[in-house]
N, C-alpha and C positions, 0 to 999 in steps of 0.2 A: 344471541348474536354469535358468540364463539362456537356454540354447539352447531348452529346452522352452517357456519363456515366450515367446520370440520366435516360435517355430514356431506356437504356438497363436494368437498375435496375428496373424501373417502369414496364416494360413488364414482367420481371421475377416475380415481386411482385404481379402483377395482376393475373398471372397464379396460384401462390401459394395459395391465399385465396380461389380460386375456388376449388382446390383439398382439402384444409382443410375443407371447408364447406361440400363437398361431404362426407367426412369421419366423419363429426360431430365434428371436432377438434376445440379447442379454442387455438389460436396462439398469443403469445406476441412477437412482433418484436422490437429489441433493437439495437441501434448503440453504441458499446463500444468505449471507448476513444482510443483504439489501438487494433491491431490484437493479438490474443492469440498465443504467440510464444512458451510458456512452459506450458504443461498441468500437470506437476508434482508439487504439492503444497509444497513439501519439497526441491525443487531445486531453486525456485524463489520467491522473496518477491515482485515482480511486482504486482501492483494492479489488472491488468487484469487477472493474474493467481489466485490471491486471490478471485476475484469475481466469476471466474470459479469454484474455489474450494468449495465455499459455495453452489453452485448449486448441485454439485455432491457428496460431502463428508459431513458427519455430524461430530460434535465435542462433546467431553465429556461435555464441558461447553460452554455457550454462554454469551455474554455481553449485558446487558440491556442498556437503554438510558442514564443511569448514570454511565456507564462503570463498573458496578458491575457484578461479575461472578455469573451465575445461572446454576444449573445442566441442561444439555441438553439431552445427551444420557443416563444420569444417573437417577436411581430411588432415589438415595441419596448418601451422603458421610459422613464420620466421621473422625475427627482428634483426635488421642489419643496419649498417652505417651508424654505429654507436647508438642504436635504438631510435633513429630518426626515419627509418623506412621499415614498414611492416607489410608483409605479403601474406594474405589469407587465402587458402585454397579450398574451394568447396568440395564436398563429397560428391561422388558420382550418383546419378539416378534420382536426385531430389526433384519433386514436382509440386506445383501449386494445385489447389483444389479445382481450378478450371482446366486441369490437364496439361498446362504448359510447363516446360522445364524451368527450374530455378536457375537463373543466370547471374553472373557477377554484376551485370549492369542493373538488374533488379535490386540487388543488395546495395549497390552504390546509391541508387535513388532512395531506398528505404533508410539508409544511414543518414543521408542529408536531411530527410524529413524529420527524423528523430532528433538529429543534432541541432535543429532550429529551435526546439522547444524544451528538451530535457536539460536539467541544470548541469549535470556532469558532462552531458553531450556538448553543451555550449563551451564548457571549459576545454574539452578535447578539440573541438573544431576551431577554437581561437588560435590554435597553433598548427592547424592543417594547412600545408602549402598546396597539396594536390591529393585528390581522392579519385582513383581511376579504376577502370576494368579493362586491362590490356587484352583479355580474352574472356571466354565464357565462364571460366572457373576461378580466375584470380582477381582478388580485390587488393589494391595497393594504396597504402597511406604513405605520403611523404610529409614529414613533420618538420617544423622549424626548430624543435628541441625534443629531446627524448621524453616519452610518456609511457613509462613502464606499466601504468594502470590501464592501458588500452583494452586488454582482454576483459578485465573486471568491468570497465565502463560499458562494454558491449553485452555483458552477460548478467549484470546486476539485476536484482529483483525489486529494488527500490526505485522510486521515481517513475519515469515512463519506460515501459518495456521496449527494448530495441528490436522490434518485430520486423521480420522480412516479409514483404508483399510485392506483387508485380509492379514493375516500373510504371506501367500505364495508370496505376492507382496512386503510387507514391509520388509521382511527378505532379500531382494536382496541387491546388492551393493548400499549403500546410496549415492554414488557419481555418480551413473548412473541413467538416467531417467527410471521411471517405464515403463514396457512394456504394461501394461493394465491400463486403467483408470476405476477402480471399487471402488465405494464408497457405502455408505448406506444413502445418502442424498435424498432430495425430487425429484431430476431429474437425469436421466441417460445421460451420455455423448454419443452422436452418432458419434463415430469415422468414420463410413462409410459415413457420410454426411458432414464431415468437409472439407472445401476447404481453404487452406492457403491463407491469404490475402483477403478473400471474405466472408466466413461465418462459423459459428459454431452453431451446433444444439444440443438441449437437449430435452429429452422426459420425461414426467411425470412418476415417479416410482410408480406404483400402489400399491406396497407392503409397501411403506413408512408409518411409524406410527408416526404421530406428537404427541407431548406431549398433554396430556389431561387437563393439568392445566396451567394457565397463558397465557394471550394474547401475540401475537407476538410483540416483542420489540427489536430492534437491531438484534442481532444474537441469541437471547434467546426466550424462550416461544414456543408456538405452531406455527409450520411452515405449514400453510394451503395453498395448491396450488390450484389456480383457472384457470390455463391454462394447456392444454395438451402438448403443445410444447413451448419452448422458442428458438427463432432464433436470433442469433447475425448476423448483417449485417455490415461488415467493410466498412466504407466510410470515407476516410481521408480528402476529400475536404469538407470544411465547407458549401459552397453554395449548393453543392449537397445534403449534409445531411439535411440542413434546408429545402430545397425544398421537400425532401422525407417526412419529418415530417409534413409539412404544407399540403401536398397532401394526407396524411393519409396512405402512403405506409409503414411507420414504426410508432410504438407507442411511443417510448421512445428514446431520445438522451441523453446519459449519461452526456456528458460534452460539451455543446454548446460553441462555441467561443464567446468572448466578443463582437465582431463586429456584430454577428448575433442576439444578445439578443434583441435589440430594435425592429427588424422586427418580431421576434417570439412573443414578448409581444403584438404587434399590431394585430397579426393573430388570427382570430376567431378559437375557438376549440383547442387552445394551452395553456398550463399552464407552467409557469416558476417558479420554487420553489427552496428553499434551500434544498439540499440533505443531507449534513452533517453539522450540526451547528458549528463544530469545524473548518470548512474551510480547505483551502489548504495552507500549509506552504512551501514557496519556499526556495531552497537552492542551492548554487553552490558547488557541490561535488569536492573535490580536491584529487589528487593522491599524497600521501606522500612518494612514493618510488622513483619516477623519475622526471626529468625535473625541471623547475622553481618552481613548487608547492611543491617540496620536501624541499625547503628553507623556514623556518618559517618567516623570515623577508620579503621575497617576498609575502608570503601569507598575512601578515599584510598589506602590501602596496596594494594588490588586494582588501582587505576588505575596505580600505580607498578610493579606486577608484570608487566603485559601490554605487550609491544612491538607497536605498530601494524604495523610493518614485517613482523614474523613472521606476523601474521594475514593481512595482505594478500598476501604472497608465497604463502602456502598456498592462498588462495582464488583469486587472480588469475594465478598462475604467475610465471615468472622474468622475463617482459618488463615492465620498469618503466613502459612506456607504458600498461599496462593497470590500474595501481593507483597509489594515492597514500597516503603516510603523512603524519604531521605535520598531522593534520586536527582541527579543533575542533568546535564545536557547530553550525556553519552550513556549508552546501554550499560547497566551494571555488569560487573564481572567480565568485561571486555577490556582490551589493552589500554584504551584511552579514558576509561572511567576514572574519576578523581573527585576530591572533596574541596577543590578550590571554590571559594565563594558560597559554599553549600549552606552556611548558616542562614542565608536569606530564605531558604526553603525549610530548614529544620528548627529554627528558633520558635519558641512558644508564640502562638497567635495572640495578639493583643488588639482587641477591637477598638478600644479608645485611642490607641496609638495610630491605628489605621485611619480613623476619622480625622485625627489631627494632621496626619500626613496628606490626606486628601484636601483638607482646607489649605494647607501650606502650598500644595501644588496648584491651587486655583480652581479646584473642582467646585461647581456651584449647583450640583444636583441634576445636571443634564442627563437624560436617559442613556443607558448603555444597552444597545440592541444585541442580545445574546441569542443566536440561532441554535435550535436544538432539534435533532432528527428524531421524530416521534417513532419511526420504524426501526431504530437501532437502540435496543434497551441499554447496552453498555454506555453509549454516548449520552443517551437521554438521562440516565441515572446520574452520571457524572455532572451533567449540565445543571440538574436540579440542585445538587450539593454546592456547586460553584456559585450558582445564582444566590442561594441562601447565604453563603459566606460573604458575598459582596454586599448584599443588602444589609446584613448585620454590621458590616464595616462602614456603612453610610452611603452606599451608592444606590441610585435609582436604576433598577434593572427591568428592561422591557424584554420579557421572555417570549421569543417567537418560535413556536413549534411548527415544524414542517417535515415533509419526508426527505430522506437523504438525497434523492435525486434533485429535488428543488434546491436544497442547501448547496449542493455542488455547483449548480448553475449560478446561484446568487453570489457565492464567494468569488466568482470571477469579476464581479462588478466593482469598479473603483470609484463610482459615484458616491456622494453622501447618502445617508439612510433615506431621506425623503425621496431620492431618485432610485431607490431599490438597493442601496448598499447595505453594509453591515458593520458591526464593531468587533464581535467576538464569536467564536464557536469552539466546541471541544471535538478533538479528533484523537484517534488512537493509531499509532504506527507500530509495526513490529520492531523489536529491538534491533534487527538487522538493518533497518533504515537509519539507525542512529549510531552506527559503529564508528564513523569517522567523518571529518569535514567533507570528504569527497562525495558522500551519499546523503548526508544529513539534509533533509529538505527545508528545514526552518532555521538552521543556524547560519543565517546569511545576513548581509547588510547591503545588498545590491539594489535596494530601493525599488523604483517602479519597473525595472527590468527583471525583477526577481519573481518569486512565487507568491501566492496569496498571503496577504499581510503587508508585503512591500516594506519590510524593515530596512532602514538605511543606516549603516554604520561603517565608516571608513576603517575603524580599528578592527572590527570583526573581519572585514574583507582582507585586510593586510595580514592578519594572523592566519586566515585560511590559505592565502597564497604562500605564506612562510611554511605552513604545514606540508604543502605539496613539494616544497624544495628541501625539506628536512632530509638529512642523509641516512638516518636510521630511526629505529623505534624509540630509543631514548630521547632523541631530539623531538620527535613527534609528540611524545608524552609531555615534554616540557611546554611545548606550544599549546597542547590541548588544555593544560592547566590555565595558562594565560587566557585562552579563548573562553573557557568556561567562566572565569572570573569576570571577564569583560561582558559576557552575556548576562550574568546576574545583575550587572549594573545597567545595561542597556535594555534588557528584557524584550528580545525579539518575540518570545512567547513565554508562557508560564508552564514549567514542567509539573506534572501532576502525579508521577509515580509509575510503577510497573505492576501489571496484573498478568497472571498466568493466562496463556492462550489455550483454552481447552476446547475440545471438539467431541461430539458424540456420534456414534454410529452403531449399526446393527452388529451383533457379535459374530456373524458369519463373514464379515468383511476382513480381509487381511492384506498386508502389503502396502498400507498407507505410508507414504514418505513424509518425513518430518520437514517442516518449513512452510513455504507458501502452499496453499491447497492446490494440488495437481491431481489429474485424473488418470494418469498412467500408473502401472505397477499394481494398482488395486485389483483384487479379484474376490469373487465370492467363494467361500468354502476353503 
C-alpha cells in the first residue's frame, strides 16, 4: 500500500518537473502537516489555513522575530488623541489578484469581518467607536479608550489571520465561507488545480509589490518570492513522505514525524532544522458543555492522570533536548512563564488517587469521546498516550479516529455526543500562541461566546481584563501568576508540555525564515 502510494506520487512528480522546466518555471514542492480543509482565513484558526493565508493574503502589519509588529501593507501609522485615534496609511501600488487596487474601504470591510470572529479582534472592536476610510489610502480607528496593542492585534500570527481582501468579498455573511479566494499577497490560489486530499497549488503574483525597506523576518519586511509556483502535496503516511523527500520528489516536509528524524538526519542532501524556536505546546482540549468534561472535579482528576513526560517522550523522542515537561499555561522562557500551581502537572502520577477522585466527583463510567486525527502523527501519538493514561486512571475512553479536517468541523459542534458533538481532543499550538492572555486561544472563561471548549470562568475573565490594564511588565507577571493558579483549579484545558518544532528540507534550499511556515525569502542554491 505504502509502496504503491509512493510510486504513484513519484510518477506524477517526475512528469511535473518536466512540464515546469519546459515552461521555465521554478517550483517549490511542500508537504503540509495536513490537508487544507478551510480556505477562508476568517473561519478557521487551523495552522494549515493560516499557512495558506500568508501565501495568498497580505496583512496591514507583520511580526518580526521578536514578535514586534511592523507595518506591512502600510506606509506608516500614527496614534493620536492619547492613543484613542489611530490612522493607518496604505502603501502605494497595492493590488488584489483580480487586478483591482487595494483601497482603504476594502481594508475596513476586512477588519470588520475579522473582528467579528477573532478573539483579540473582538476585544479590540469592543472599544471601537468608529472605523472609517476617509479616502482611498487612510484607515481611521476611533476608540473609547487607548489600545496600544492595536498593531500587534492586526499583525499577530495566532488565532485568525487579519487578512485583507476586496470589500465585495469581505462584506458577505461573516459566518459563511468566502466564495472567492482573492488576496493581495505574493501568491495566487489556484482553485482550478486544487484536489482535496491530494494537492493545493499557488502561483506567483507578478503584480505583488514587496516592501522596499527591511529584510524579511517572520511575517514582516520584504516578501521576496523566488519560485513561480508553490505546490502542496498531501501525504499522510510518514514513510511515504520521508521517501519522497529523500528521493528529491519534494523539497520541504513541514512536520516530519519523530520516528523519521534519525533516518532523515543520516540522509545526504537533507537538512533537519528548528522551524519555530517557540516550539509546539501540547494541550488536551476539553468540552465544558457536555459529558464528563463539563464537571470541574473530573477535569482535575484527568489532569492528575496524565504525565506530561510520557506524552512528550512519545511525541518528541528520547532526546530530552527536544521536549520539555513541567509546563504551565504560558510558553516556557517567555516573560509570563511561571510556576504558580504547577505541582498539579508535576506531582507524581497516582492512579489509585485518580480513581478515588473520579468517584468523589460523581464519575460513573460514562464514555469520554476523545477525537484523534489519524493523519497527524504528532497529535495521534499524543492522543494514544493520553487515552491510555485516562483508562488506567479509571475512565472509559471512546477513541474516535478521524482525519484532521473532519475533526476541525466536528469541534465546532456544541451538541452532545449523540448529536455529533465531542468531549476532548489534543492539539498543538506554537509557543507564540501562548505568550500572553491577549493571544492565548484557550486561557479563557467566556463560555458559549468563546472558542472551542466553551470554558466559563468569571475569575479567569476578570484576571485577563486586569492583565490588559496592567501598567508594566512586573504587574503583568503578577497577574499571570494568579491567572495560571486559577487555571490549574478550573482546568479550561490540560497542558501537555512543549516539543521542538522541527522541519526537514532538501539541502539546496536556503533562506527559510524562522517562525510560521512562509514561502517567501526561500531560494534554491
